[in-house]
BALOBA-1460 file (C-alpha; in Angstrom, 3 decimals):
// residues 153
<rec num="1" residu="x" x="119.772" y="61.619" z="97.164"/>
<rec num="2" residu="x" x="117.773" y="64.456" z="95.636"/>
<rec num="3" residu="x" x="118.199" y="65.969" z="92.207"/>
<rec num="4" residu="x" x="117.717" y="69.737" z="92.064"/>
<rec num="5" residu="x" x="116.431" y="71.661" z="89.092"/>
<rec num="6" residu="x" x="115.606" y="75.301" z="88.503"/>
<rec num="7" residu="x" x="112.417" y="75.934" z="86.547"/>
<rec num="8" residu="x" x="110.441" y="78.982" z="85.609"/>
<rec num="9" residu="x" x="106.680" y="78.507" z="85.903"/>
<rec num="10" residu="x" x="104.545" y="79.412" z="82.871"/>
<rec num="11" residu="x" x="102.236" y="81.522" z="84.985"/>
<rec num="12" residu="x" x="102.873" y="82.922" z="88.409"/>
<rec num="13" residu="x" x="100.635" y="84.817" z="90.773"/>
<rec num="14" residu="x" x="101.138" y="88.568" z="90.820"/>
<rec num="15" residu="x" x="102.675" y="89.713" z="94.133"/>
<rec num="16" residu="x" x="101.983" y="93.206" z="95.460"/>
<rec num="17" residu="x" x="103.242" y="94.836" z="98.635"/>
<rec num="18" residu="x" x="100.810" y="97.403" z="100.057"/>
<rec num="19" residu="x" x="101.851" y="99.833" z="102.798"/>
<rec num="20" residu="x" x="101.337" y="103.156" z="104.536"/>
<rec num="21" residu="x" x="104.467" y="105.266" z="104.522"/>
<rec num="22" residu="x" x="105.467" y="107.728" z="107.215"/>
<rec num="23" residu="x" x="103.439" y="108.693" z="110.244"/>
<rec num="24" residu="x" x="100.100" y="108.534" z="108.438"/>
<rec num="25" residu="x" x="97.685" y="106.360" z="110.420"/>
<rec num="26" residu="x" x="94.621" y="106.474" z="108.143"/>
<rec num="27" residu="x" x="94.443" y="102.852" z="107.074"/>
<rec num="28" residu="x" x="90.803" y="102.055" z="106.265"/>
<rec num="29" residu="x" x="91.190" y="102.729" z="102.518"/>
<rec num="30" residu="x" x="94.435" y="100.791" z="102.117"/>
<rec num="31" residu="x" x="92.927" y="97.797" z="103.912"/>
<rec num="32" residu="x" x="89.939" y="97.857" z="101.549"/>
<rec num="33" residu="x" x="92.273" y="98.046" z="98.526"/>
<rec num="34" residu="x" x="94.428" y="95.193" z="99.884"/>
<rec num="35" residu="x" x="91.350" y="93.019" z="100.412"/>
<rec num="36" residu="x" x="90.020" y="93.802" z="96.919"/>
<rec num="37" residu="x" x="93.343" y="92.856" z="95.342"/>
<rec num="38" residu="x" x="93.428" y="89.641" z="97.365"/>
<rec num="39" residu="x" x="89.844" y="88.806" z="96.399"/>
<rec num="40" residu="x" x="90.845" y="89.323" z="92.742"/>
<rec num="41" residu="x" x="93.447" y="86.568" z="93.067"/>
<rec num="42" residu="x" x="96.483" y="88.782" z="93.553"/>
<rec num="43" residu="x" x="98.925" y="87.859" z="96.304"/>
<rec num="44" residu="x" x="99.086" y="90.781" z="98.744"/>
<rec num="45" residu="x" x="101.678" y="91.476" z="101.410"/>
<rec num="46" residu="x" x="100.264" y="94.173" z="103.696"/>
<rec num="47" residu="x" x="102.866" y="95.968" z="105.829"/>
<rec num="48" residu="x" x="100.444" y="98.106" z="107.785"/>
<rec num="49" residu="x" x="101.025" y="101.666" z="108.960"/>
<rec num="50" residu="x" x="104.064" y="103.737" z="109.972"/>
<rec num="51" residu="x" x="106.622" y="102.273" z="107.556"/>
<rec num="52" residu="x" x="109.784" y="104.011" z="106.465"/>
<rec num="53" residu="x" x="110.719" y="103.973" z="102.775"/>
<rec num="54" residu="x" x="113.639" y="101.706" z="103.786"/>
<rec num="55" residu="x" x="111.213" y="99.238" z="105.429"/>
<rec num="56" residu="x" x="109.028" y="99.220" z="102.338"/>
<rec num="57" residu="x" x="111.829" y="98.690" z="99.818"/>
<rec num="58" residu="x" x="113.588" y="96.097" z="101.955"/>
<rec num="59" residu="x" x="110.353" y="94.115" z="102.350"/>
<rec num="60" residu="x" x="109.513" y="94.428" z="98.652"/>
<rec num="61" residu="x" x="112.889" y="93.023" z="97.646"/>
<rec num="62" residu="x" x="112.781" y="90.275" z="100.256"/>
<rec num="63" residu="x" x="109.240" y="89.264" z="99.220"/>
<rec num="64" residu="x" x="110.150" y="89.418" z="95.504"/>
<rec num="65" residu="x" x="107.105" y="91.527" z="94.652"/>
<rec num="66" residu="x" x="106.064" y="92.801" z="91.256"/>
<rec num="67" residu="x" x="104.649" y="96.068" z="92.591"/>
<rec num="68" residu="x" x="104.448" y="98.368" z="95.599"/>
<rec num="69" residu="x" x="101.206" y="100.175" z="96.374"/>
<rec num="70" residu="x" x="101.519" y="103.129" z="98.745"/>
<rec num="71" residu="x" x="98.686" y="104.930" z="100.487"/>
<rec num="72" residu="x" x="99.266" y="108.563" z="101.445"/>
<rec num="73" residu="x" x="97.098" y="110.986" z="103.417"/>
<rec num="74" residu="x" x="99.825" y="112.978" z="105.165"/>
<rec num="75" residu="x" x="100.843" y="115.473" z="102.435"/>
<rec num="76" residu="x" x="104.323" y="113.894" z="102.407"/>
<rec num="77" residu="x" x="103.734" y="112.109" z="99.092"/>
<rec num="78" residu="x" x="106.524" y="113.807" z="97.130"/>
<rec num="79" residu="x" x="109.119" y="113.038" z="99.796"/>
<rec num="80" residu="x" x="108.004" y="109.483" z="100.625"/>
<rec num="81" residu="x" x="107.346" y="108.308" z="97.073"/>
<rec num="82" residu="x" x="110.611" y="109.920" z="95.986"/>
<rec num="83" residu="x" x="112.569" y="108.092" z="98.649"/>
<rec num="84" residu="x" x="110.984" y="104.727" z="97.733"/>
<rec num="85" residu="x" x="111.858" y="105.265" z="94.047"/>
<rec num="86" residu="x" x="115.410" y="106.322" z="94.969"/>
<rec num="87" residu="x" x="115.920" y="103.234" z="97.153"/>
<rec num="88" residu="x" x="114.558" y="100.895" z="94.483"/>
<rec num="89" residu="x" x="117.086" y="102.331" z="92.018"/>
<rec num="90" residu="x" x="119.903" y="102.106" z="94.566"/>
<rec num="91" residu="x" x="119.045" y="98.445" z="95.221"/>
<rec num="92" residu="x" x="118.775" y="97.629" z="91.500"/>
<rec num="93" residu="x" x="115.066" y="96.844" z="91.853"/>
<rec num="94" residu="x" x="113.679" y="99.201" z="89.221"/>
<rec num="95" residu="x" x="111.551" y="96.370" z="87.788"/>
<rec num="96" residu="x" x="109.200" y="96.788" z="90.780"/>
<rec num="97" residu="x" x="106.276" y="98.987" z="89.727"/>
<rec num="98" residu="x" x="105.268" y="101.718" z="92.185"/>
<rec num="99" residu="x" x="101.701" y="103.009" z="92.353"/>
<rec num="100" residu="x" x="99.765" y="104.835" z="94.997"/>
<rec num="101" residu="x" x="96.668" y="106.521" z="96.133"/>
<rec num="102" residu="x" x="95.096" y="108.718" z="98.737"/>
<rec num="103" residu="x" x="95.038" y="112.458" z="99.112"/>
<rec num="104" residu="x" x="97.367" y="113.655" z="96.372"/>
<rec num="105" residu="x" x="96.753" y="117.077" z="94.800"/>
<rec num="106" residu="x" x="96.173" y="116.902" z="91.046"/>
<rec num="107" residu="x" x="99.091" y="119.284" z="90.442"/>
<rec num="108" residu="x" x="101.488" y="116.766" z="92.048"/>
<rec num="109" residu="x" x="100.403" y="113.747" z="89.980"/>
<rec num="110" residu="x" x="102.606" y="114.727" z="87.019"/>
<rec num="111" residu="x" x="105.609" y="115.267" z="89.289"/>
<rec num="112" residu="x" x="105.112" y="111.816" z="90.839"/>
<rec num="113" residu="x" x="104.865" y="110.191" z="87.401"/>
<rec num="114" residu="x" x="108.084" y="111.902" z="86.277"/>
<rec num="115" residu="x" x="109.746" y="110.544" z="89.431"/>
<rec num="116" residu="x" x="108.781" y="107.012" z="88.376"/>
<rec num="117" residu="x" x="105.398" y="106.384" z="90.015"/>
<rec num="118" residu="x" x="103.372" y="104.449" z="87.445"/>
<rec num="119" residu="x" x="99.864" y="105.436" z="88.593"/>
<rec num="120" residu="x" x="98.158" y="107.558" z="91.266"/>
<rec num="121" residu="x" x="94.599" y="106.828" z="92.353"/>
<rec num="122" residu="x" x="92.750" y="109.747" z="93.899"/>
<rec num="123" residu="x" x="89.490" y="109.747" z="95.901"/>
<rec num="124" residu="x" x="86.582" y="108.480" z="93.822"/>
<rec num="125" residu="x" x="88.599" y="105.809" z="92.016"/>
<rec num="126" residu="x" x="86.716" y="102.525" z="91.953"/>
<rec num="127" residu="x" x="88.227" y="99.361" z="93.360"/>
<rec num="128" residu="x" x="87.768" y="97.743" z="89.942"/>
<rec num="129" residu="x" x="90.002" y="100.425" z="88.353"/>
<rec num="130" residu="x" x="92.734" y="99.643" z="90.871"/>
<rec num="131" residu="x" x="92.400" y="95.885" z="90.352"/>
<rec num="132" residu="x" x="92.505" y="96.298" z="86.556"/>
<rec num="133" residu="x" x="95.645" y="98.432" z="86.796"/>
<rec num="134" residu="x" x="97.410" y="95.936" z="89.050"/>
<rec num="135" residu="x" x="96.416" y="93.044" z="86.784"/>
<rec num="136" residu="x" x="97.940" y="94.923" z="83.848"/>
<rec num="137" residu="x" x="101.381" y="94.809" z="85.446"/>
<rec num="138" residu="x" x="103.507" y="92.322" z="83.529"/>
<rec num="139" residu="x" x="104.720" y="89.611" z="85.855"/>
<rec num="140" residu="x" x="108.438" y="89.052" z="85.536"/>
<rec num="141" residu="x" x="108.963" y="85.342" z="85.697"/>
<rec num="142" residu="x" x="110.906" y="84.426" z="88.768"/>
<rec num="143" residu="x" x="113.005" y="81.300" z="88.913"/>
<rec num="144" residu="x" x="111.671" y="78.845" z="91.432"/>
<rec num="145" residu="x" x="113.852" y="76.137" z="92.895"/>
<rec num="146" residu="x" x="112.122" y="72.790" z="92.547"/>
<rec num="147" residu="x" x="113.448" y="69.611" z="94.149"/>
<rec num="148" residu="x" x="112.708" y="66.200" z="92.629"/>
<rec num="149" residu="x" x="113.423" y="62.993" z="94.513"/>
<rec num="150" residu="x" x="115.903" y="60.790" z="92.687"/>
<rec num="151" residu="x" x="115.113" y="57.196" z="91.815"/>
<rec num="152" residu="x" x="116.896" y="54.570" z="93.849"/>
<rec num="153" residu="x" x="118.987" y="52.152" z="91.805"/>
């Protein structure tokens, strides 16, 4: 017989989902960012290209991530980021931090932040700046189910 206990670990690895939204196929930059985050000790789930906002939010919830990083080069940033934020709210997952990067006009950065996007990284941002931002995200402690074998009597 096994005894089950629920414990919360003192420290847990930060989990970030990284994806390309929409029909944008420019993925070199997002792959470099994903690798840099991984090399910094952050757990990265990379969804690849051509994801819908529904795919992204569903995967983020299923993977229990702390943040979603979106890469945009298609000029659809207001629509796609907005839909991701809306779906996170609808699914009661507002604790998930959304950040992004790519080709985003400076005049749209404020609009994205008002929508709920925590940070936008534009061309010229260093990988270290991105890693430092992601590390600054407070990890919500997630309950982990731990099973202990019981002693035989």
